[in-house]
C-alpha positions in Angstrom: -58.3 105.6 -29.6 -55.2 107.0 -31.4 -52.2 104.9 -30.9 -50.4 106.6 -34.0 -48.3 108.9 -31.9 -44.7 107.5 -31.9 -42.0 108.5 -29.3 -38.4 109.2 -30.4 -35.2 109.0 -28.3 -34.0 112.5 -27.8 -30.3 111.5 -26.9 -28.8 108.4 -25.7 -28.0 109.6 -22.1 -29.3 107.0 -19.5 -30.7 108.4 -16.4 -31.3 106.1 -13.3 -34.5 108.1 -12.3 -35.4 110.5 -15.1 -38.0 113.0 -13.8 -39.2 116.7 -13.8 -39.1 117.8 -17.4 -39.3 121.6 -17.8 -39.6 123.3 -21.3 -37.6 126.6 -21.4 -39.0 128.6 -24.4 -36.3 131.1 -24.2 -33.4 128.9 -25.0 -35.4 126.3 -26.9 -34.3 123.7 -24.3 -35.8 120.8 -22.4 -34.5 120.5 -18.9 -34.9 117.2 -16.7 -33.4 115.5 -13.6 -31.8 112.4 -12.4 -33.2 112.4 -9.1 -30.8 109.7 -7.7 -27.8 111.2 -9.2 -28.7 114.7 -8.2 -28.3 116.0 -11.8 -30.0 118.6 -13.7 -29.8 117.9 -17.5 -30.4 120.4 -20.5 -30.6 119.7 -24.1 -30.9 122.6 -26.4 -33.0 121.6 -29.5 -31.5 124.0 -31.7 -27.9 123.3 -31.1 -28.3 119.8 -30.0 -26.0 120.4 -27.0 -26.5 118.6 -23.8 -25.3 119.7 -20.5 -25.4 118.6 -17.1 -25.2 120.1 -13.5 -24.4 117.8 -10.5 -26.0 119.4 -7.5 -24.4 116.8 -5.0 -27.8 115.7 -3.6 -30.9 114.0 -4.6 -33.3 116.6 -6.6 -37.0 116.1 -7.1 -38.2 119.0 -9.1 -37.2 122.5 -10.4 -39.5 125.5 -11.4 -38.1 128.6 -13.2 -37.9 131.8 -11.3 -39.0 135.1 -12.8 -35.6 136.8 -12.0 -33.8 133.7 -13.6 -32.7 130.5 -12.3 -34.7 127.9 -10.6 -36.3 127.2 -7.3 -35.8 123.3 -6.4 -37.0 120.6 -4.2 -33.9 118.9 -3.0 -32.6 116.0 -0.7 -31.7 118.8 1.8 -34.6 121.1 1.5 -35.8 123.9 -0.7 -33.3 125.9 -2.5 -32.3 128.4 -5.5 -30.4 127.1 -8.2 -28.2 129.0 -10.8 -27.3 126.5 -13.5 -25.0 128.9 -15.4 -22.9 129.6 -12.2 -23.4 126.0 -10.8 -24.7 127.1 -7.5 -27.2 126.0 -5.1 -28.5 128.3 -2.3 -30.6 126.5 0.3 -33.4 128.7 1.7 -35.6 126.3 3.9 -35.8 122.9 5.1 -39.3 121.9 6.4 -38.6 118.3 6.8 -35.2 118.4 8.5 -34.5 115.2 10.7 -37.0 113.2 8.6 -35.7 110.2 6.1 -37.6 112.1 3.3 -36.6 113.6 0.0 -38.6 116.0 -2.1 -40.3 114.7 -5.3 -42.6 116.3 -7.9 -43.4 120.0 -7.9 -44.7 122.9 -10.0 -45.4 126.5 -10.0 -49.0 127.9 -9.9 -50.4 130.9 -11.9 -49.9 133.2 -8.8 -46.1 132.5 -8.8 -46.1 130.0 -5.8 -44.2 126.8 -5.5 -46.0 123.3 -5.0 -44.0 120.4 -4.2 -44.3 117.1 -2.2 -42.1 114.7 -0.3 -41.6 111.0 0.1 -39.6 108.7 2.3 -36.4 107.6 1.0 -37.2 104.1 1.5 -40.7 104.5 0.1 -42.4 103.8 3.2 -46.1 104.8 3.0 -47.7 107.8 4.7 -44.4 109.5 5.6 -44.5 112.4 3.0 -46.3 115.8 2.8 -47.5 118.3 0.2 -46.5 121.7 0.6 -46.9 125.4 -0.9 -44.0 127.9 -0.8 -45.3 131.3 -1.1 -43.7 134.3 -2.9 -42.5 135.6 0.5 -40.9 132.1 1.1 -43.3 131.1 3.8 -44.1 127.6 3.6 -47.6 126.1 4.2 -48.3 122.2 4.7 -51.3 121.4 2.6 -51.5 117.6 2.9 -49.7 115.1 5.3 -49.6 111.2 5.4 -48.7 111.1 1.7 -46.9 108.1 0.4 -45.2 109.1 -2.8 -46.3 112.8 -3.8 -46.3 113.1 -7.4 -48.0 114.6 -10.5 -49.8 117.8 -10.2 -51.6 120.3 -12.5 -54.0 123.1 -12.5 -56.9 123.7 -15.0 -57.2 126.7 -17.2 -59.2 129.1 -14.9 -57.4 127.9 -11.7 -60.3 126.7 -9.8 -59.1 123.0 -9.7 -55.9 121.4 -8.6 -55.3 117.9 -9.9 -52.9 115.5 -7.8 -51.4 112.1 -7.8 -50.3 110.2 -4.6 -48.8 107.2 -6.6 -49.8 104.2 -4.5 -53.5 105.1 -4.4 -53.6 105.0 -8.3 -56.2 107.7 -8.3 -56.0 111.4 -9.8 -57.5 113.4 -7.2 -59.0 116.9 -7.7 -59.4 119.7 -5.1 -61.2 122.9 -5.4 -58.5 125.5 -5.5 -58.4 129.2 -4.4 -55.9 131.1 -6.7 -56.0 134.0 -4.4 -55.2 132.2 -1.1 -53.8 129.0 -2.3 -56.4 127.0 -0.3 -57.5 123.8 -1.4 -60.4 121.5 -0.3 -63.2 119.2 -1.2 -60.9 116.3 -2.2 -62.4 113.8 -4.6 -61.2 111.2 -7.2 -61.8 112.1 -10.8 -59.9 109.2 -12.6 -59.7 105.8 -11.0 -56.5 103.9 -12.1 -56.7 100.9 -9.6 -57.4 98.5 -12.3 -54.8 99.7 -14.9 -51.3 98.3 -15.6 -48.5 100.2 -13.7 -48.7 103.3 -11.3 -49.6 106.8 -11.8 -46.5 109.0 -11.7 -45.9 112.5 -13.3 -48.7 114.4 -15.0 -49.2 117.4 -17.2 -52.2 119.3 -18.7 -53.1 120.2 -22.2 -54.8 123.4 -23.4 -58.1 121.5 -23.8 -58.0 120.6 -20.0 -57.1 117.0 -20.5 -54.6 115.0 -18.4 -51.4 113.4 -19.6 -50.2 110.7 -17.1 -46.9 108.7 -17.0 -47.2 105.1 -15.8 -44.4 103.7 -13.8 -44.1 100.0 -14.7 -46.8 100.6 -17.0 -45.0 101.2 -20.6 -47.0 104.3 -21.3 -48.3 107.7 -21.2 -52.2 108.1 -21.3 -54.4 111.1 -21.9 -57.7 111.2 -19.5 -60.6 113.5 -19.5 -61.0 114.5 -15.7 -64.6 115.6 -16.1 -65.6 111.8 -17.0 -62.6 109.8 -16.1 -62.4 108.5 -19.6 -59.1 107.3 -21.5 -58.8 109.4 -24.6 -55.3 108.4 -26.0 -52.3 106.3 -25.2 -48.7 106.4 -26.1 -46.9 103.2 -25.9 -43.1 103.3 -25.0 -40.3 100.6 -25.4 -39.5 101.0 -21.6 -41.7 99.9 -18.6 -40.7 102.7 -16.2 -42.4 105.9 -17.6 -42.0 108.8 -15.1 -43.3 112.1 -16.2 -44.1 114.3 -19.3 -44.5 118.0 -20.3 -45.1 119.8 -23.3 -42.5 121.7 -25.3 -41.4 122.9 -28.7 -42.2 126.1 -30.5 -45.9 125.5 -30.3 -46.0 123.5 -27.1 -47.2 120.4 -29.2 -44.1 118.1 -28.8 -44.5 115.8 -25.7 -41.2 115.1 -23.8 -41.4 111.9 -21.6 -38.8 110.9 -18.9 -38.0 107.2 -18.0 -36.1 105.3 -15.3 -33.6 102.4 -15.3 -33.2 102.1 -11.5 -33.7 98.6 -9.8 -33.9 96.7 -13.0 -32.3 93.3 -13.6 -29.6 92.8 -16.1 -32.1 90.8 -18.1 -34.6 93.6 -17.8 -31.8 96.1 -19.0 -31.0 94.0 -21.9 -34.6 93.7 -22.9 -35.1 97.6 -22.4 -31.8 99.3 -23.7 -33.5 102.6 -23.8 -34.6 102.5 -20.1 -33.7 105.8 -18.6 -33.7 107.8 -21.8 -35.5 111.0 -22.6 -38.2 110.6 -25.3 -40.1 113.1 -27.3 -43.5 112.6 -29.4 -43.5 115.3 -32.0 -46.3 117.3 -33.2 -49.0 115.6 -31.2 -51.7 117.9 -32.6 -52.6 119.2 -29.1 -51.1 122.1 -27.4 -49.8 122.0 -23.9 -49.6 124.6 -21.1 -46.4 126.5 -20.3 -44.5 126.5 -17.0 -45.4 128.9 -14.6 -42.6 130.7 -12.9 -42.0 131.3 -9.1 -42.2 135.1 -8.3 -39.4 135.4 -6.0 
């Protein structure tokens, strides 16, 4: 196993709950969120400029739109976001009246938006997993989810991988790219005996899954065909939340972390908790973000 990959701090900004990294190739920027503060952060890797947009509500995920801007899972539903104009336009709220918020989400190869919800108090089995189609119709795919988290598709779009964090399993579903149907749920990676909880996830060009572990101090790479651990990247912070590939060749791995609910002693021991990290030149190419086609 290769432990030689070393994470570096991208910048010193500390998030309470850093999450949802997205690489924007057009601007050579990495975007990420502070869910609890409702902030979208953007760091241009060329100019080293860091900018922040405060949305005014918790924000769980953003996916680029083909026509520009983003579609987002917010505290108050699903909306379009224009970072340049600093505008949020709400379009639909499938969970109005529930004490939930949206968490992780991504776009599929057909241009749809997939995202999940969770209880604001982390009560179990209160969340759901949705698909938003390009006509803005919304379809509930799973219910009784506790903390809807990492998701990824294989290269030929026949399998959806999915994490419901408290289970500590990576699930796979048969996936129909034409209809968005999912079925035949099964466990492909069992993490129940591992340290920490599976959180965010991305997939590389070889079809291997990279998983961030909350309270687990690491990102780890797994083969979903065998369930085997292939590589591990250790971090100097416990609460590792998500990861995505970026950089010119999609070989740099960006990693978000959290500092929420940590004691003063823990924060002293982990002064970099909540910062954005990068592992440069992993030697493995990631996959690009799919855009929402509406």
